[in-house]
C-alpha positions in Angstrom: -3.8 8.1 5.8 -5.2 8.8 8.9 -8.6 7.1 10.1 -10.0 10.2 11.3 -13.2 12.2 10.2 -12.3 16.0 10.4 -16.8 16.5 10.2 -17.5 14.2 12.7 -14.1 14.6 14.7 -14.1 10.5 14.8 -12.7 8.0 13.2 -14.1 6.7 9.5 -17.1 4.3 9.8 -16.9 2.6 6.3 -15.7 3.2 3.6 -18.4 5.1 2.3 -17.9 7.4 5.4 -14.3 8.3 4.0 -15.1 9.0 0.7 -17.6 11.5 2.3 -14.1 13.5 2.7 -13.9 13.9 -1.2 -15.6 16.0 -3.6 -18.8 14.7 -5.5 -16.8 14.0 -8.5 -13.9 12.5 -7.4 -16.1 10.1 -5.3 -18.0 9.0 -7.8 -14.6 8.1 -9.9 -13.7 6.1 -7.4 -16.5 4.0 -7.2 -16.3 3.4 -10.9 -12.8 2.5 -10.1 -13.2 0.1 -8.1 -16.4 -1.1 -9.4 -14.3 -2.2 -12.7 -11.8 -4.1 -10.7 -13.5 -5.9 -7.9 -16.9 -6.5 -10.1 -16.4 -6.2 -14.0 -12.8 -8.0 -13.5 -14.3 -10.0 -10.8 -11.4 -9.8 -8.4 -11.6 -10.7 -4.4 -9.2 -9.0 -1.9 -8.6 -10.9 1.2 -6.8 -9.5 3.9 -4.7 -12.4 5.7 -3.1 -11.3 8.8 -1.2 -12.8 11.4 -1.6 -16.6 12.7 -4.2 -17.1 9.8 -0.9 -16.9 7.1 0.0 -20.2 8.6 -2.9 -21.8 8.3 -2.7 -21.3 4.4 0.0 -23.8 2.9 1.8 -22.0 0.5 1.1 -18.5 0.7 4.6 -17.3 2.1 5.9 -18.6 -0.6 3.6 -17.3 -3.2 4.0 -13.7 -1.4 7.6 -14.4 -2.0 7.0 -15.0 -5.8 4.9 -12.2 -5.9 7.6 -9.6 -4.2 10.4 -11.0 -6.6 8.1 -10.4 -9.8 8.1 -6.7 -9.4 12.0 -7.1 -9.3 12.1 -9.0 -12.5 10.0 -6.4 -14.1 11.9 -3.5 -13.4 15.4 -3.0 -14.9 16.3 -0.8 -11.6 14.9 -3.8 -9.0 17.2 -4.9 -6.7 16.3 -8.0 -4.7 16.8 -7.2 -0.6 15.0 -10.3 0.3 15.2 -14.1 -0.2 12.5 -17.0 0.5 14.4 -17.6 3.5 13.9 -14.6 4.7 10.1 -14.6 4.3 9.7 -17.9 6.2 11.7 -16.7 9.0 9.2 -13.8 9.5 5.8 -16.2 8.9 8.0 -18.8 11.5 8.6 -16.1 14.3 6.4 -14.2 16.8 6.6 -11.0 13.9 4.3 -13.2 11.8 1.4 -11.3 14.6 2.6 -8.2 12.6 2.2 -9.4 9.0 -0.9 -8.9 6.7 -0.9 -10.0 3.2 -3.3 -8.3 1.0 -4.5 -11.4 -1.3 -5.9 -11.1 -5.1 -7.5 -13.7 -6.6 -10.4 -14.0 -9.0 -13.8 -14.8 -8.5 -14.3 -17.9 -9.8 -18.0 -19.6 -9.7 -18.4 -17.7 -6.7 -15.8 -19.7 -4.5 -15.7 -18.4 -1.7 -12.7 -21.0 -0.2 -9.7 -19.3 -0.3 -6.8 -20.6 -1.4 -3.0 -20.0 -1.6 -2.3 -20.8 -5.2 -5.2 -18.9 -6.4 -3.2 -15.7 -5.5 -2.0 -13.8 -8.3 -1.1 -10.7 -7.1 -1.1 -8.7 -3.7 1.4 -6.8 -1.0 3.4 -7.5 1.9 2.2 -5.5 4.4 3.4 -5.3 8.7 0.8 -3.7 11.2 2.2 -2.8 14.1 1.2 -0.4 17.3 -2.0 1.0 15.6 -0.1 1.9 11.7 -0.3 -0.2 8.5 3.0 0.2 6.8 2.4 -0.6 2.9 5.7 -2.2 1.7 5.9 -4.7 -1.6 3.2 -5.1 -4.4 3.9 -7.3 -7.2 1.3 -9.1 -9.8 2.0 -12.6 -11.3 -0.4 -12.1 -14.0 0.5 -11.9 -17.9 -2.3 -9.4 -18.3 -2.6 -6.5 -16.7 -5.5 -5.4 -14.8 -6.2 -1.8 -14.7 -6.0 -0.1 -11.3 -5.5 -3.3 -9.8 -2.2 -1.9 -7.9 -4.7 1.0 -6.8 -7.2 -1.1 -5.7 -4.8 -3.6 -3.5 -2.3 -0.9 -2.2 -4.9 1.9 -1.4 -8.5 1.2 -1.5 -8.7 -2.3 0.0 -5.9 -1.6 2.4 -8.5 1.6 3.7 -11.1 -0.3 3.9 -9.4 -2.9 6.1 -7.9 -0.3 8.2 -11.1 1.5 8.8 -12.7 -2.0 9.8 -9.9 -3.0 12.1 -10.0 0.5 13.6 -5.8 0.9 12.4 -5.2 4.7 13.0 -2.9 5.3 10.6 -1.2 4.2 7.1 1.8 4.9 5.8 2.1 3.5 2.1 5.4 3.9 1.6 8.0 6.4 -0.3 7.1 8.2 -3.6 4.2 8.4 -5.6 3.8 11.9 -5.7 0.2 13.4 -6.8 -1.4 10.1 -7.2 -1.2 9.2 -3.6 -2.4 12.6 -2.4 -5.1 12.4 -4.7 -6.2 9.3 -3.0 -6.3 10.8 0.6 -2.7 10.8 1.8 -1.2 13.8 2.6 2.6 14.5 2.2 5.0 13.7 5.5 8.7 14.5 5.3 10.9 12.5 6.8 14.3 12.4 8.0 17.3 9.8 7.8 20.9 9.8 8.1 23.6 8.3 5.7 27.1 8.9 5.4 29.1 8.9 2.0 32.6 7.8 2.0 33.9 9.5 -1.0 34.4 13.4 -0.3 33.6 14.3 -3.8 30.6 12.4 -3.9 29.2 13.2 -0.6 29.9 17.1 -1.7 27.6 16.6 -5.1 24.5 14.5 -2.7 24.7 16.8 -0.1 24.2 19.8 -2.7 21.4 18.0 -4.5 19.7 17.4 -1.0 19.6 20.9 -0.1 17.6 21.4 -3.4 15.9 18.7 -3.1 14.7 19.3 0.3 13.4 23.1 -0.5 11.7 21.7 -3.5 9.7 18.8 -1.1 8.8 21.8 1.4 6.9 23.7 -1.4 5.4 21.1 -2.6 4.0 19.4 0.3 3.1 22.9 1.8 1.2 23.4 -1.7 -0.5 20.3 -1.4 -1.5 20.7 2.0 -2.6 24.2 1.2 -5.3 22.1 -1.5 -6.2 19.6 1.4 -7.4 22.2 3.3 -9.6 24.1 0.5 -11.3 20.7 0.2 -9.6 20.1 -3.5 
């Protein structure tokens, strides 16, 4: 996603300005989707960034719990990071690049932020004008419909617009549902070495097929975006 209005040739000035890039039906659906999460469910999403993270006791630990919750729920989950890593980031100069999107309930219209109230959110990095979305998780026993989309996309985009952040990278994967929310496909390049020759050959054959397929999907989605779909 790029913070650029192709009509005005300037960055978006608000989330409503951004919605203007969608067709009328899609704008209505997005507003309705956001209303159900933020108003009907009474959800507040705070963006806690940089040194502000250190002012909220227990926030780093809570975000680690949220990160780990997704791993524990998924049979294919792999925990690459531990609590010590989260703490080291928060205690280092890199904390200036951290941005936590923190989800809590608006109970009794309490505007005071408390880490213990945060039950879902995302761990993100902001650097050089780019918002890198990374880890999502939720501790809630009952799923809030579309909360994932609101936290990872709509509220994050709204934050980027308000802060003048130029670009947002939501992470790999997702397919059509990311495209439908304003993210264009971007091909990436990575380098890996597979030690076993037979496995290396099999993977090489699949990557060749997958690359051709990805190029076709990317061209198709970009052509739809140009038509205003």
